[in-house]
C-alpha positions as CSV (number, residue, x, y, z in Angstrom):
1,M,-205.4,-138.2,-5.4
2,A,-204.9,-141.1,-3.0
3,G,-205.4,-140.7,0.7
4,P,-202.7,-141.1,3.4
5,R,-201.5,-144.7,3.9
6,A,-201.8,-146.3,7.3
7,L,-200.6,-149.7,8.5
8,I,-202.4,-151.1,11.5
9,V,-200.4,-153.7,13.4
10,E,-202.8,-155.3,15.9
11,D,-203.5,-158.9,16.8
12,D,-207.0,-158.4,18.0
13,T,-209.3,-158.9,15.0
14,S,-212.1,-156.7,16.2
15,L,-209.8,-153.8,17.2
16,R,-208.1,-154.1,13.8
17,L,-211.5,-154.0,12.0
18,L,-212.7,-151.0,14.1
19,A,-209.5,-149.1,13.3
20,R,-209.7,-149.9,9.6
21,V,-213.3,-148.9,9.2
22,N,-212.8,-145.6,11.0
23,L,-209.6,-144.7,9.2
24,E,-211.1,-145.6,5.8
25,L,-214.1,-143.3,6.6
26,E,-211.6,-140.5,7.0
27,G,-209.9,-141.2,3.6
28,F,-207.0,-143.4,4.7
29,E,-205.8,-146.3,2.6
30,V,-205.4,-149.0,5.2
31,T,-203.3,-152.2,5.3
32,E,-203.4,-154.6,8.2
33,A,-201.0,-156.9,9.9
34,A,-202.0,-159.3,12.7
35,T,-198.4,-160.3,13.5
36,L,-195.0,-158.7,13.4
37,A,-194.0,-161.0,10.6
38,D,-197.0,-159.7,8.6
39,A,-196.0,-156.2,9.3
40,E,-192.4,-156.8,8.2
41,E,-193.6,-158.2,4.9
42,L,-195.9,-155.2,4.3
43,L,-193.1,-152.8,5.2
44,A,-190.9,-154.3,2.4
45,G,-193.2,-152.4,0.0
46,P,-194.0,-148.7,-0.1
47,A,-193.7,-147.0,3.3
48,P,-196.9,-146.0,5.0
49,D,-197.5,-142.5,6.1
50,V,-198.2,-143.7,9.6
51,V,-198.1,-147.0,11.6
52,L,-200.4,-147.8,14.4
53,L,-198.7,-150.4,16.5
54,D,-199.9,-152.6,19.3
55,M,-197.0,-153.1,21.6
56,H,-198.1,-156.5,22.9
57,L,-197.1,-158.5,19.9
58,G,-194.0,-160.7,20.2
59,G,-192.6,-159.3,23.4
60,G,-189.4,-157.3,22.8
61,E,-189.7,-157.6,19.0
62,S,-192.5,-154.9,19.1
63,Y,-189.9,-152.6,20.5
64,D,-187.4,-153.5,17.8
65,L,-190.0,-152.8,15.1
66,L,-190.8,-149.5,16.7
67,A,-187.2,-148.5,16.9
68,R,-186.6,-149.4,13.2
69,L,-189.7,-147.5,12.0
70,R,-188.7,-144.4,13.9
71,A,-185.1,-144.7,12.5
72,D,-186.6,-144.9,9.0
73,G,-188.6,-141.7,9.7
74,I,-192.0,-143.4,9.7
75,P,-194.4,-141.9,12.3
76,V,-195.6,-144.5,14.8
77,G,-198.6,-144.2,17.1
78,V,-198.5,-146.9,19.8
79,V,-201.8,-148.3,20.8
80,T,-201.5,-150.3,24.0
81,G,-203.4,-151.7,26.9
82,S,-200.3,-151.3,29.1
83,A,-200.8,-149.4,32.3
84,D,-197.4,-147.8,31.9
85,L,-198.0,-145.4,29.0
86,E,-195.4,-143.0,30.3
87,S,-192.5,-145.4,29.7
88,I,-193.6,-145.7,26.0
89,R,-194.1,-142.0,25.3
90,P,-190.3,-141.2,24.9
91,I,-189.8,-143.9,22.3
92,A,-193.0,-143.4,20.2
93,D,-194.4,-140.4,18.2
94,D,-197.7,-140.7,20.1
95,V,-199.3,-143.1,22.5
96,L,-203.0,-144.1,22.9
97,G,-204.2,-146.3,25.7
98,K,-206.8,-149.0,25.2
99,P,-209.7,-148.8,25.4
100,Y,-210.0,-145.7,23.2
101,A,-212.7,-143.9,21.3
102,P,-212.5,-144.2,17.5
103,D,-212.1,-140.4,17.1
104,Q,-209.0,-140.6,19.3
105,L,-207.4,-143.1,17.0
106,V,-208.3,-141.2,13.9
107,G,-207.1,-138.0,15.4
108,M,-203.7,-139.5,16.3
109,A,-203.4,-141.0,12.8
110,R,-204.2,-137.7,11.2
111,R,-201.7,-135.8,13.3
112,L,-198.9,-138.3,12.7
113,A,-199.6,-138.5,8.9
114,R,-199.8,-134.7,8.8
115,V,-203.4,-134.7,7.4
116,A,-205.1,-131.4,7.7
117,E,-208.2,-131.4,9.9
């Protein structure tokens, strides 16, 4: 049986790689997008079980994507370097501030994708 599917939307190559490796070690099938346009293209296919979204891609367009994903019922974990995490909490399923420990990211992805511990 295939593992849960995660989409990582992150423009920082090293953070995207770190997230991918740690999620794959936990059995996730991971796809990556470096831009919002890449994410939109990937979302035209089968829906992921969870999206991990960096909010600092394309200004307000990141918020538009977040709203659309939530409206489609796709769980979204926001990963951000923003100092104002509290303003994002009400509009996301979960929020994780950068920098973060890999186990924090994996834990968030598992919770949102409803993967048993």
